[in-house]
TINUSE-10921 format. One record per residue: residue number from 1; x, y, z of N, C-alpha, C in turn. Coordinates in pm, 1 decimal, padded with zeros to 6 digits. Example, Ala and Ser with C-alpha at 12.3 -4.5 7.8 and 13.67 -1.06 7.14 Angstrom:
2
(atom 1, (01319.0, -00569.0, 00780.0), (01230.0, -00450.0, 00780.0), (01320.0, -00330.0, 00780.0))
(atom 2, (01285.0, -00225.0, 00708.0), (01367.0, -00106.0, 00714.0), (01290.0, 00003.0, 00787.0))
END
This chain:
88
(atom 1, (00686.2, 16781.7, -08386.0), (00790.6, 16737.8, -08307.0), (00881.0, 16614.5, -08415.9))
(atom 2, (00942.5, 16702.6, -08494.9), (01020.5, 16620.8, -08596.2), (01185.2, 16631.7, -08496.2))
(atom 3, (01254.1, 16559.1, -08539.7), (01402.6, 16526.0, -08446.6), (01508.1, 16574.5, -08564.2))
(atom 4, (01630.0, 16583.8, -08552.6), (01699.5, 16610.2, -08611.0), (01727.8, 16528.8, -08769.6))
(atom 5, (01669.0, 16422.8, -08740.9), (01650.9, 16338.9, -08880.3), (01545.9, 16342.8, -08922.9))
(atom 6, (01461.8, 16452.0, -08913.3), (01398.7, 16492.4, -08971.5), (01231.4, 16395.3, -08969.1))
(atom 7, (01262.0, 16266.7, -08927.7), (01155.4, 16166.5, -08869.4), (01075.2, 16157.1, -08801.1))
(atom 8, (00904.4, 16176.1, -08811.1), (00855.5, 16232.9, -08668.7), (00870.1, 16072.7, -08605.0))
(atom 9, (00866.1, 16006.0, -08667.8), (00849.2, 15841.3, -08554.4), (00968.7, 15801.8, -08470.5))
(atom 10, (01106.9, 15845.1, -08483.8), (01207.6, 15851.3, -08412.8), (01287.8, 15990.5, -08303.8))
(atom 11, (01305.2, 15862.3, -08250.2), (01325.4, 15986.3, -08064.5), (01482.1, 16063.2, -08151.9))
(atom 12, (01573.0, 16105.9, -08011.5), (01672.4, 16165.4, -08030.9), (01775.4, 16078.3, -08069.3))
(atom 13, (01741.8, 15937.5, -08021.5), (01889.3, 15853.2, -08012.2), (01869.9, 15755.1, -08124.3))
(atom 14, (01742.5, 15794.0, -08229.9), (01696.7, 15695.8, -08351.7), (01641.0, 15580.4, -08333.1))
(atom 15, (01560.8, 15603.4, -08190.0), (01513.0, 15455.0, -08166.9), (01316.5, 15481.5, -08224.0))
(atom 16, (01319.2, 15400.0, -08309.6), (01211.8, 15395.3, -08365.1), (01036.5, 15395.4, -08265.9))
(atom 17, (00971.3, 15517.9, -08279.9), (00828.7, 15545.4, -08195.6), (00692.6, 15541.1, -08202.5))
(atom 18, (00623.4, 15411.5, -08203.1), (00487.8, 15418.2, -08274.6), (00440.1, 15535.5, -08278.6))
(atom 19, (00384.1, 15543.4, -08387.8), (00276.2, 15687.2, -08361.4), (00174.2, 15694.8, -08324.6))
(atom 20, (00150.7, 15830.8, -08253.0), (00013.5, 15744.2, -08190.3), (-00126.1, 15756.4, -08254.6))
(atom 21, (-00245.3, 15643.0, -08246.3), (-00339.4, 15657.1, -08312.7), (-00301.3, 15560.7, -08445.1))
(atom 22, (-00173.4, 15490.4, -08445.4), (-00175.5, 15367.2, -08503.5), (-00224.3, 15209.4, -08424.9))
(atom 23, (-00230.7, 15284.9, -08322.6), (-00292.9, 15104.6, -08240.2), (-00426.1, 15062.5, -08288.5))
(atom 24, (-00467.4, 14970.8, -08234.1), (-00591.1, 14905.0, -08297.4), (-00711.3, 14943.1, -08147.7))
(atom 25, (-00795.1, 14994.7, -08216.8), (-00942.4, 14967.1, -08116.0), (-00940.5, 14907.8, -08005.5))
(atom 26, (-00948.2, 14913.1, -07900.2), (-00971.8, 14791.4, -07768.5), (-01019.2, 14712.4, -07807.1))
(atom 27, (-01122.9, 14663.2, -07858.3), (-01214.5, 14634.1, -07915.8), (-01190.2, 14519.5, -08018.3))
(atom 28, (-01091.0, 14615.6, -08070.6), (-01055.1, 14493.1, -08197.6), (-00908.2, 14405.5, -08200.5))
(atom 29, (-00830.0, 14485.0, -08074.3), (-00718.9, 14409.4, -07978.6), (-00793.2, 14273.8, -07947.9))
(atom 30, (-00879.8, 14268.1, -07877.8), (-00964.7, 14186.2, -07768.6), (-00995.0, 14111.3, -07847.4))
(atom 31, (-01124.2, 14096.2, -08005.0), (-01139.3, 13993.4, -08101.4), (-01046.1, 13934.7, -08104.6))
(atom 32, (-00890.7, 14004.0, -08171.1), (-00785.8, 14009.0, -08211.7), (-00765.8, 13850.2, -08073.8))
(atom 33, (-00716.5, 13924.9, -07992.7), (-00711.3, 13799.6, -07896.7), (-00758.6, 13700.2, -07860.9))
(atom 34, (-00903.8, 13680.9, -07858.7), (-00945.2, 13576.9, -07889.3), (-00983.3, 13473.0, -08005.3))
(atom 35, (-00924.6, 13550.8, -08082.0), (-00947.5, 13434.7, -08248.5), (-00827.6, 13339.8, -08204.5))
(atom 36, (-00695.5, 13467.8, -08136.7), (-00610.3, 13361.8, -08186.9), (-00559.9, 13259.7, -08060.7))
(atom 37, (-00638.2, 13312.2, -07959.4), (-00638.5, 13178.7, -07837.5), (-00758.8, 13074.0, -07860.8))
(atom 38, (-00852.9, 13082.2, -07957.0), (-00955.5, 12989.4, -07999.9), (-00846.3, 12898.1, -08135.0))
(atom 39, (-00770.1, 12983.6, -08177.4), (-00702.2, 12917.1, -08300.4), (-00589.9, 12788.0, -08225.3))
(atom 40, (-00552.0, 12854.0, -08095.6), (-00496.9, 12813.2, -08029.3), (-00525.6, 12639.0, -07955.7))
(atom 41, (-00644.3, 12668.4, -07914.4), (-00689.7, 12586.9, -07872.5), (-00805.8, 12515.8, -07935.9))
(atom 42, (-00813.5, 12499.9, -08082.8), (-00793.1, 12404.6, -08173.7), (-00735.0, 12310.7, -08200.8))
(atom 43, (-00611.1, 12374.5, -08257.1), (-00488.5, 12312.9, -08274.8), (-00425.0, 12226.6, -08174.3))
(atom 44, (-00462.0, 12295.5, -08066.8), (-00418.8, 12152.5, -07947.1), (-00521.1, 12074.4, -07923.9))
(atom 45, (-00620.6, 12097.7, -07960.8), (-00711.1, 11930.4, -07934.1), (-00710.2, 11874.4, -08085.5))
(atom 46, (-00667.2, 11931.2, -08154.5), (-00653.1, 11862.2, -08293.0), (-00523.2, 11765.4, -08276.4))
(atom 47, (-00440.5, 11837.2, -08216.1), (-00289.1, 11788.5, -08205.0), (-00279.0, 11632.8, -08127.0))
(atom 48, (-00345.2, 11663.7, -07987.6), (-00345.7, 11617.6, -07856.9), (-00425.5, 11513.6, -07850.3))
(atom 49, (-00524.9, 11518.5, -07855.4), (-00634.0, 11428.9, -07846.0), (-00733.9, 11355.8, -07938.7))
(atom 50, (-00704.8, 11232.2, -07926.3), (-00809.0, 11159.6, -08063.0), (-00951.2, 11167.8, -08041.0))
(atom 51, (-01020.4, 11079.1, -08149.4), (-01161.1, 11112.8, -08169.8), (-01191.6, 10973.8, -08048.4))
(atom 52, (-01341.6, 10997.8, -07968.2), (-01367.2, 10863.3, -07904.7), (-01419.3, 10801.4, -07962.0))
(atom 53, (-01399.3, 10712.3, -07842.4), (-01417.4, 10536.3, -07882.8), (-01538.6, 10495.2, -07862.6))
(atom 54, (-01620.1, 10469.5, -07952.6), (-01762.4, 10369.9, -07933.9), (-01775.5, 10337.1, -07848.1))
(atom 55, (-01891.9, 10289.8, -07761.4), (-01902.6, 10191.9, -07665.2), (-01889.0, 10041.8, -07723.3))
(atom 56, (-01942.0, 10054.9, -07825.4), (-01894.1, 09901.3, -07850.7), (-01759.2, 09862.7, -07945.0))
(atom 57, (-01682.1, 09953.0, -07939.5), (-01558.1, 09878.7, -07967.0), (-01508.6, 09920.4, -07903.9))
(atom 58, (-01542.6, 10012.7, -07736.6), (-01432.7, 09992.9, -07640.3), (-01484.3, 09843.0, -07536.3))
(atom 59, (-01571.6, 09787.3, -07552.9), (-01614.0, 09668.9, -07537.7), (-01595.2, 09526.1, -07546.7))
(atom 60, (-01570.7, 09614.6, -07681.1), (-01459.6, 09438.3, -07780.3), (-01395.4, 09448.1, -07729.7))
(atom 61, (-01300.4, 09526.8, -07729.3), (-01145.7, 09545.1, -07721.5), (-01138.8, 09515.8, -07561.9))
(atom 62, (-01199.0, 09517.6, -07490.8), (-01222.5, 09493.2, -07358.4), (-01259.2, 09319.6, -07336.4))
(atom 63, (-01329.1, 09316.5, -07366.2), (-01365.3, 09141.9, -07362.1), (-01265.7, 09061.6, -07402.1))
(atom 64, (-01200.5, 09121.1, -07536.8), (-01100.3, 09039.7, -07606.7), (-00963.7, 09022.4, -07550.1))
(atom 65, (-00957.4, 09179.4, -07453.9), (-00831.4, 09137.4, -07351.7), (-00849.1, 09055.1, -07199.1))
(atom 66, (-00997.3, 09030.5, -07183.3), (-01041.2, 08954.4, -07037.6), (-00986.0, 08835.6, -07074.9))
(atom 67, (-01041.7, 08795.7, -07190.3), (-01065.8, 08636.5, -07258.3), (-00973.3, 08595.8, -07291.4))
(atom 68, (-00821.1, 08680.2, -07351.1), (-00706.5, 08612.9, -07339.3), (-00675.7, 08606.1, -07503.8))
(atom 69, (-00758.1, 08668.7, -07541.3), (-00763.3, 08618.0, -07731.1), (-00662.4, 08728.4, -07795.0))
(atom 70, (-00535.3, 08757.0, -07740.0), (-00430.2, 08817.3, -07851.3), (-00383.9, 08901.1, -07778.1))
(atom 71, (-00305.7, 08974.2, -07822.5), (-00242.7, 09124.4, -07794.5), (-00327.1, 09234.1, -07839.6))
(atom 72, (-00357.0, 09333.3, -07789.2), (-00430.7, 09432.1, -07787.4), (-00378.8, 09502.6, -07977.4))
(atom 73, (-00424.4, 09555.7, -08042.9), (-00396.7, 09601.7, -08166.0), (-00323.9, 09738.8, -08133.6))
(atom 74, (-00203.1, 09775.9, -08217.7), (-00127.2, 09909.6, -08205.7), (-00192.7, 10038.1, -08206.4))
(atom 75, (-00253.4, 10002.7, -08320.2), (-00347.8, 10108.8, -08345.6), (-00487.2, 10124.5, -08306.3))
(atom 76, (-00546.6, 10220.8, -08349.4), (-00709.1, 10224.7, -08264.2), (-00769.9, 10091.6, -08463.7))
(atom 77, (-00898.1, 10096.2, -08394.5), (-00982.7, 09952.7, -08472.8), (-01053.4, 10039.1, -08597.4))
(atom 78, (-01075.1, 10150.5, -08547.2), (-01142.8, 10235.0, -08633.1), (-01041.7, 10326.9, -08692.9))
(atom 79, (-01053.4, 10364.4, -08864.4), (-01009.2, 10436.7, -08900.6), (-01023.9, 10544.5, -09024.2))
(atom 80, (-00963.5, 10693.6, -09068.3), (-01031.2, 10797.3, -09118.7), (-01121.4, 10754.8, -09202.1))
(atom 81, (-01099.4, 10620.2, -09285.0), (-01190.2, 10552.3, -09404.4), (-01264.5, 10414.3, -09367.7))
(atom 82, (-01441.3, 10445.9, -09384.5), (-01484.0, 10363.5, -09304.1), (-01440.2, 10218.3, -09417.3))
(atom 83, (-01455.0, 10121.3, -09325.9), (-01446.4, 09984.9, -09406.2), (-01586.8, 09919.8, -09465.2))
(atom 84, (-01555.7, 09907.4, -09631.0), (-01637.8, 09846.0, -09650.9), (-01682.0, 09721.9, -09659.8))
(atom 85, (-01756.0, 09628.7, -09608.2), (-01805.0, 09481.3, -09683.0), (-01783.4, 09483.0, -09812.5))
(atom 86, (-01747.6, 09322.6, -09819.4), (-01735.9, 09335.5, -09992.2), (-01865.8, 09250.0, -10037.3))
(atom 87, (-01889.1, 09292.0, -10122.6), (-01960.7, 09261.4, -10176.7), (-01969.4, 09153.1, -10237.2))
(atom 88, (-02053.2, 09066.8, -10252.9), (-02085.2, 08910.0, -10346.0), (-02170.4, 08916.6, -10455.1))
END
């Protein structure tokens, strides 16, 4: 089924047509779609949701606000690196 151009992957208007048999099997398409969705969900979770606040930290901040002992800190009280107490 060759066309004028001699390329079996083009129709009469010169538009590329995918060859039969070049498509992935259904199970591979489904697996690829699921992996893509999983990657997107993990990316969304990492970008938009913070780490959970411990009950102790939340209670301490709430007590501070209720007692009126200053404003809330702009950033969470915990950081990526744990605070190490100074040794004497």
